[in-house]
N, C-alpha and C positions, 0 to 999 in steps of 0.2 A: 504494500500500500504506500509506504514511504517513497519507494522508487517511482511509482506512478505519479505521486504528488510532485516530486522533484522534476520529473519530465514535463509535467504540465506547466510548472513555474518557468522552467527553462524555455519552453516553447513560447510562452507569453512574453518573456524578456526579449527573445529573438525577434518576435513580431514587432515589438516596440522599437527595436533598433532599426529595423527596415523602414518603418514609418518616419522615424526621426531623421533619417538621411534624405527623405523626400522633401523637396522644397515646399510642397503643398501642405506639409504637416510639421508640427513642432511637438516637443516632448515637455511635459510638466511633471515635476516631482511634488507630490502632495506634502504640504507643510502641516504642522500641528494646528488643529482647530479649523482648517479650511473646509468649506463646503463646496459642492458642485456649483451652486449659484454664484459664490464669490469667484471661483475659478473662471466660470463662463464670462462674468462681467470683466475680468482682467484681460481676457483675450478677445473681447467684443464678439462672443458667440453665445449661443443659447445652451441651456442644459441639455436640450434635445440633441443638439449637435454632438455634444460630448458623449451622451449615452449611445448614440448611433455607432460611434467608433469604439466605445468602451462599455459594452453591455454589462460586464461584471460590476461596473460602478453603480448599477441600479440597486445592488444589495448593500451599498455603503462603501465608503472610502476610509483609508487610514493613512497616517504619516508614512512617507517614503513610497507610497503607491505611485506607479508611473502611468500617466494618462496621455493619450494621443489627442492633440488639439488641431482641428482643421484650420487652414488658411481661409481668407475671405472668399476665394474662388470655390474652394471645396464646400465651404459653408453655404454658398449660394446654391450649389448643386444639391446639397442635402436638403435645403429648404424647399427646393423646387420638386424634390422627389415626392410623389403623392403617397400619403399614408392611408392604407386601407382602413376602412371603418367597419363596424360590425355589420352594416348593411351591404358592404361590398364583398365580404368574404364569409363563407359558411363556417359556422362554429360546429364542426362535426367531430371534434375530439373530446373524449371523456376520460376521466382518470378516477381510479378507485383508490381511496386513501389507505395507506399502509400504516403500520405502527410507527410512532415517533415522527411521522411526517408533519410538516408545518406549511403554511402558505408560502413562506420564503423558500423552503427547500423545493417545493413543487414548482414555484416560479423559476427558480434557478435551473432545475432540470429541463424545463421546457423553453428556457431563454425568453421569458416574457416578464412583463412588469407585474409586481404584486398588486398595484392599484387596479390593473385590468382584470386580474383574477378576482379581486375583491368585488369589483363592480358587476362582474358576470355571475358571482355567487354570493349575493348579499346575505341570504339567510344562513348559509354555512359560515360566513364570516362573523355574523352576529352570535350564533349559537356555539361556534367552535367546531373544529374538525373532529370527526369520529371515525374510527377504524372501520373500513368496509363501505364508507359513504362514497357516493359517486358525484363528482363535480365536473363542471364544464371547463374546457381549456381553450382559450382563444388562439387563433393562428398567430404565428410570429409576425409582428409588425402591425397587427390589428389593434386599433385604439378603441377601447370599450368605454362608452360614456357611463357616467355614474347614474345610479337609479334616481328617479324623480324625488324619492324621499330616502336619503341615505340613513343607515342605521347609526344613531348616535347614542351612546350610553355612557355619559360621564359619571364619575363617582359622586355620590351626594356630598362628600366632604369637600369637593372642589369649590373654590371661591369664584363666584360670578359677580362681576361689578360692571357698571356702565361708565363709559368715558363721556367726554363732552359731546360727542356726536351720537350718543345713545347706542353705540355699537357694543354688544356684549363681549366682554373679555373673560375668557375662562382659563383658570389656572389649575394646576394639579401638583400636589406635594408628593414627591417620590417616597414610597414606603419600602420597608425591608422586603427583599425577594422579588420586587417588581422588575419587569423587563421593558425594553423599548417596544417590543412587539405587543406585549400585553396592554401597555398604556395606549399605544396607537390604535389597537383593536377596539378598546373600550370607547374611544372618541370618534371612531370611524374615519381615521386618517392614516396615511402611510408613515412608515418610519422616517422616510426622507423629509416629509413635511414636518414631522416632529423635530428632526435635527435642524432643518432650515430655520425654524422658529426659535430653536434653543441650541446655538452652535457649541455651547459649552459641554454638551453631552455626546460629542462626536466619538470620544474614546472611552468614556465610562459614564455611569449613571449613579451618582452619589445619592445615598439616602438623605432625605430632607431637602433636596434640590427643588426649587419652585419652577415648574415648567409652564411656559406659555402655550396653551392649546389652540386658542383662536382669539380673534379680536385685534390682530395687529395688521396695520396697513403697509408695513415695510419690514424688511428683515431686521430683527433686533440685534443689538450688540451682545456679544457673549457675556454671560454673567460670570462674575468672579466666583471662585470656589468658596464654599462656606468657610474653609479653613484660613482664608486670606484676610478676613475682614477685621479681626481684632489682634493686635500685636501682643505677644507674651512678654510682659514687662513688670511682673509683680513679685520679685524675689524678697522684697521687704514690705513691712506694713506701710500703708499709704493712708493719709487722712485727707479727705476732701471736705472743705467747709462750704456749705451752701449759705451765701450771704443773703440776708433778708432784703428783698428788692422793694424800695419805697416808691419806685416809679412804675405805675401800672398803665399799660397801653389801653387807651379808652376806645372801645369799639362802639358802644351804645350808651347813651345817658338817658335814664328814665326820669320822668317828672313825678315827684311825690304828690300823693293826694293829701288832703288836709288832716286825715286821721293818722298820718305817719306810715302809710303803706305805699308801695310802688307797684308798677306793672312790670312783668318780665315775660318775654317771648321765649317759649321753649325751643331749644336748639337740638339738632341731631346729636344723639348720644346721651342726652340728659336722661337721668333715671330718678326715681323717688329718693334713693340714697344720696345721689350726687346733689340734687336740689336741696335736700334737707341740710347737707353739709355746706353748700354755698351760702345759705341764708341763716345758718346756725339755729335751726329750729328742728323739732322732731317731725317724723313723717306724719304722725297723727295731727299735729298742729297744722302742717301743710295741707292735709286733707280737709280739715275744718275750714280753712281759708278758701279752699278750692275743691268743693265736692265733686266736680267733674273729673278730678284725677282718679276717682274710684274706678273709672273705666280704662285707666292706663295713661301713661305719659305720651302725648302726641305732639309731634313737631309742629310749631306754629301757634300752639295754644297760648293765650295771654293769661298769665297767672297773677294773683294777688299775693304779694310777698312783703315781709317787713322791710322798712326803709331806714337807712342811716345816712343822712345827707344825700348826696347824689350817688346812686349806685352805678358803678362802672363795671363792665364785663370785659375780661381779658382772656385771650386764648393761649393756653400753653402749647408748646411746640408739638406735643403728642396728641393734640386735639382735645385735651381735657380742659374744660372751662371752669373758671373760678370767679366768685364775686368779690369785689373790694369796694370800700368807700373811697373818698377822695384823698385820704392820707395814708391809710394802711389797709392791708387785707383784712377780711372778716374772719380769717381763721382764728379760732378762739384762744389758742395758746401761743404766747410770745416767748416762752422760755425755750432756750436752745436744747434740743434733744440730740441723742447720739444713736446712730444706727450702725451696726457692724455687719459686714458681709464676710463670711468665712467660707471661701471657695477653694476647691482643689486644683490650683494651677500647677502644683508640683514644679515650680520654676527652677529649683535647685538642680533637678535632673536635666531640664531643658538647657540650662546655661552651659552644661558640660558637653552638649552636642555641638557638632559642626553645622554649618549652614545646610549641608547636604542631608545630614541625619535629622535636622529640625524639619526640613521639608518632608522627609519620609515619615517622620512622626506625625506631622499634621495630616498626612494622607491616610494613615492607618490607625491613629489613636482616637477612637470614637469617644472615649471618656473625656479626653482633653478638648475635643471639638464641642462636645456638649457643654463643658464648663465655659468655654469662650463664648458660645452662643448665649448662654444664660447671662453671662457677665455683660455682653453687649446690650441685651434687653434691659438689664438693671441700670446701665448707664443712661439709657433713654428715660427711664423712670426718674433718675436723679436729676437729669436736665429739666424734666417737667416740674419736679419739685422746686428747683431753683427758679423757674419762670413764675411759679405760683407764690414765691416768696416764703416757702417753708424754712423755718429756722432750725436747721439740722446739720450736725457734723456726720459725715459718712466715712467710716474707717473700713478699708478693704484688707483682709488678711489671707495669706496662703495657708490653707489647712493641711497641705501636703498629704492628701488622703490616698490610700490604696486599700485593697482588701485585707492587707496584713498590718497596716499601721497608719498613724497620723501624728500631727504635731499639735493637736488641739489642747492637750494639757499645758504645754509650754506657752501656747498663745493666751490661754486664760490667765495663767500666772504672771506673764510678763507684760500684759497690756491692760491690766486693771479693768477687766470687762465687767466687773461687778456694778459699775456705774452706767452701763449701757441700757438704753431704753428698750432695745430689741436686738436680737442676733438672728440673721438669716444664714442658715447652713449649720453644720456641714451637710454634704450630699448623702453620704452613707448613714443609714439609720443608727448604727451602733455608735458612731462618733457624735451624732446629734444628741443621742441619749447621754453620752459622756459629758458633753458641754452642759446639758440641762442639769445633770446630777451635780456637777461642780458648782453651778450657780443657783441651785434651788433654794439655798438659804437666803439669797439676796432677791429671790423671785424675779430674776431676769428672764423675760420671754425668749425662748429659743424656737424658731420656726424651721421645721424640717421641710424643705421646699420640693424635694424630688421623690422621696421614698413612699411607696404604698404599703410597706410593712407595718403591721400593727405595733410592734415593738413593746418596750416597757413603759408603763404609765408614769409620767412625772407631771406635777401640777403646773410647771412652767414650760412644758413641751407641747408644741402645737403642730399637728400633722396637716400641712397645707394641701397635700394630695388626698382627695377623697379615696377611701378604700374601696376595693372591688366588692367587699362584703356589704358596705352601705349602699352601693349601686344596686345590688340585688334587692335590698330592703326597700329602697325608694321605688323600684319598679313594682314590687308586689303591693306596696301601700297605694300606689296610683291605681292599679287594677282593682284593688279592694274598694277604693273610693268611687270608682266607676260602677260599682255593683256588678262586676263582670263575672262570667263563668270561666274560671281559670283552669286550663288543661295543660299538662306538661307531657311532652314527648322526651323522655330522658334516656340518654345513652347509659348502658350499664357501668361504664367507666366513670360517670359523673356521680360518684357516691357522695362526695362532700356536699354538692349542690342539692342532691335529693334529701339528704339528712337535714340540711338547712331549711328546705321548703316544708318538709313534714313536721319539723319541730316548731316552726314559727307560723306556718299557714296550713294547718291540718285539714282545712276544708278544700284544699286543692285536689283536683282529680289527676290521675296518672294514666296515660294511654298504655295499653299492653303491647309488648313486642313478641314476635314469634320466636321459636327456638333457634332459627338461623339469624336472629338479630334484626330482622326486617320489621316494619311497622304492621301491627294488626289493624288493617284498614277498617274492618267492621266494628271493632271495639272503639276506635277513635270516633267514628260516625255516631256511635251510640251515646257518646258523652256530650254532644252538642246540645245547646239549649236555644229554642226558637225565641224565647222571651227575653234573652239577655245578650249582651255582646260577648262573644266567645274569644277570649285571649288564649292563643295557643303558644305556649312557651316551648321553643325548640332548643333543647339543651344537648346538642351533639355536634361533633365536628366531622362525622362520617358523611361523605358526599351522598352515598346511596340512601341513607336515612333522611337526609335533608331533602333530596329530590322526591322521595316517596311521600314524605309528609306534605310538602308544598303542593304536590300534585293533587292530593286529597283535598286540601284546603281550597285550591283554585276551583275544583269541580263542585265543591259544596257552597261556594260563595253566593250562588243564586238562591240557596235555601236558608242560609244562616248569615248572621252578622259576624264576620270573622276578621281577626287581626293577628298577624304573626309577631311574636315577641322573642327577643333574646335577652339574657340577663347579664352577659359579660361578653367581652370581645371574642369574635368568632372569625378567624382568618379564612376558614373554608369558604365563607360567603363571598370572598374576593376572587375565588378561583373562577376560571372561565366556564367551568361546567355549570355553575349556578348563574343563570342569566339575571341581569339587573331588572328586567321587565317583571319577572314573577315577584321580586321583592317589593317593587313599587306598587303592583296591583294589590298585594297583601298588606301594604302600608307598614312595612317592618318598623317595629318600635324597639328602641335600644337605649341603655343608659350610657352617658359619657360625662367626663368632667370638664370638657371644653366644647365650645360651639363656635361656628363661623360667625364673625362679627362684620357685617357690611354697613353698619351705621357710620355716621360722620366721624365718630371717635375712633372706631376700628380702622377705617381707611386712612385717617390722618396719621395714626400711629404707624401703620404700614409704610406710608409715604415718607414720614420723617425718618424711620429706621433705614429705609433704602437710601435716602440722601446721605445719611451718616455713614453707612457701612457698604454702600454700592451693591447691595444684594437684598432681596426680600427676606423678612424674618421667618425662621422656621419655628417649629413648636417649642424648642428650648429657649429661643430668644423671646418669644411671646410670654413664656412661663416666667422668665427672668423679670420682664417688665411687670407682669401682673402681681407677682408675689412682692416685689420691692415697692411698687407704688401703693399697693394695699397697706403694707406695713408702715410706709411713710405717712399715709393719711391717718392711720390709727394712732401713732405715737405723737402726733402734733395736735391732739385734742387736750382739753383740760383733764379728761379722764385718763386712766391708765390703759395700756394695751389690753390688760385682762378685763377691765370693765367694758372696753370698746367691743371686744369679740363676743361678749355675753349679751350685748344690746343691739349691735348694728350688723346688718348683712351688707356685703359689698359685691359689686359686679364690675370687673375690669374688662380688658379687651376680649379675652376668650374664656376667662374663668370666673366662677362665683365663689365667694368666701363666706361661708355660713358655719362658723365654729360652734361646737357644742361639746359638752362634757361627755366623755366616754368612760363609763365606770366611775370609780371614786376619784381618780386623779388625772386621767388622760384627757386630752382635748383633740378633737378631730374636725376636719372640714367636711361638712355635709352638702357642699355646693354641687349637687348632681343635676345635670340636664337630662331630660327624657326627650329623645328626638324621634321623629316619625318621617319615613320616606313619603314623598309626594309624587303624583303622577308626572309632574314636569321635571323629575329627577333632582329636585331640590329636597331639603330637609326642613322640618318645622318643629319648633320647640312646643311641647304640649303641657309641661308642668310650670 
């Protein structure tokens, strides 16, 4: 096999040399990051001209590939060569799909474009290839037009925003194990189209990368890698002082009424919590002044609010708005506070690396990249706090964490952290617990920002990540509140989940399985209730059981009110075998601790982060902003952090912070969103 491959490569190189010697052609060696579109523009030819002479390039190009480029005369000849269409040539070839074959391998074997193959077999492209399936093969050189209604199935998690021209722009955040083919297939585009819109993924597809799927009028500039956006420069403790800003940018001045109140127009991103904080009143007081708020906070609504002189509205760089009077901000506490970020930069190890090894570390060290992303988001939160005039010192310390050790004890001892108003970090649960234990006598709040582990309970330790366990509780409480008929299809391996359900929700029904592990269809049908909404909890990662169950649900939707539910993350639902269509028809309901934010606040944060870091924020960057900004807002009140979390719920860019006691001493965030798939492939929050 190797000899055959070497022979093919040698033949290709020989052919290239012959063309290069002809005056009608030139040779181009592909550089890092180049696309066919860029190369075509460089030589004043079209991508079609290049593909005609380099058919293998249709499957992608990589650095050091040799391409044959036609001269203007040859280009003209190529352009004048008629291209057969589907109407001009019979499509009399069929192909039976074999094991492990893909659209790309089939297109390569027949020397045709993947796009033509997709357009000719839209149903197979949507549902995925199956062994033994027969598909149509266009003749070589035949251009197959796209179907009138192309199959488009974006993930619900994708962000869809509108630009100034009302053209929808669709993004996709790359997740673990995803491939270019899988992503392109989900959105009904080719891999080349995906690469043209995202030149930075020509040679790899990094997890967390934000892809542009559609809504671009011209070829975008390559995004910088996530690892390039924040320099590593924290070997020593650093203190950043946020100076109270006495000068407030005036956007709007409201005229006071005689009784001491003013009018305020609700802006995008305003919430009950943020408004109550802006005007230093409780949410109940705000509702008494504005009963119409009981129906929700709506942009453009004019509210009656307390007045203090002339109220001025200033916008922070992150899109967070704050209210101030004509001399000072209305934030109630003027005493300087101290926030400590204890993050695992492990700078001592990095400083001993050469530039080459640093680059290699940034490419491979996922934990370091996560830390840098979180830190970059936290810096945006600190900038926003500075703009709002919060009186805070921020100290950033390197916790030097790994699975086997950390420097947290020395940091607590050498930096007098007993006076801190709050500490964010460390990342590892065991070290967050250690810091909380060392400072429990001083009651210094320690916020564990990333861990979902339940851990040991300390009265001063706050779990900012909602636990998977509480996500299950939130889902069952919601179904219970809907007076639903709850049916569980449980995989035998999901013993812990079954025990949890039977212990806490004994009224739940369980569908039977056959001896071979398949669903007992008749038993499931017998559990449906015509007078109630039937929530069917699918607790399995087996593709066969998922397909079998959803088939029954789809067939019975005309007879019963049915909704599909999962209670924890299920990666199997992302596989190509499970079509998105069936999940949207069944309005899949699932718990999550984050949600897509397309309000003015969310989009402003995203834009500010991109301007600062030259790349869109990923999940860890948003997490860094949310946790840091929430903490900054809480410690700058007259009340303590502890009192704040017991009284106030907060909602930031993607996360909700609703702290509650867990057991005798622990504190957990119960800010869970329950999200529902919609027919238009979007997701809707239901709780």
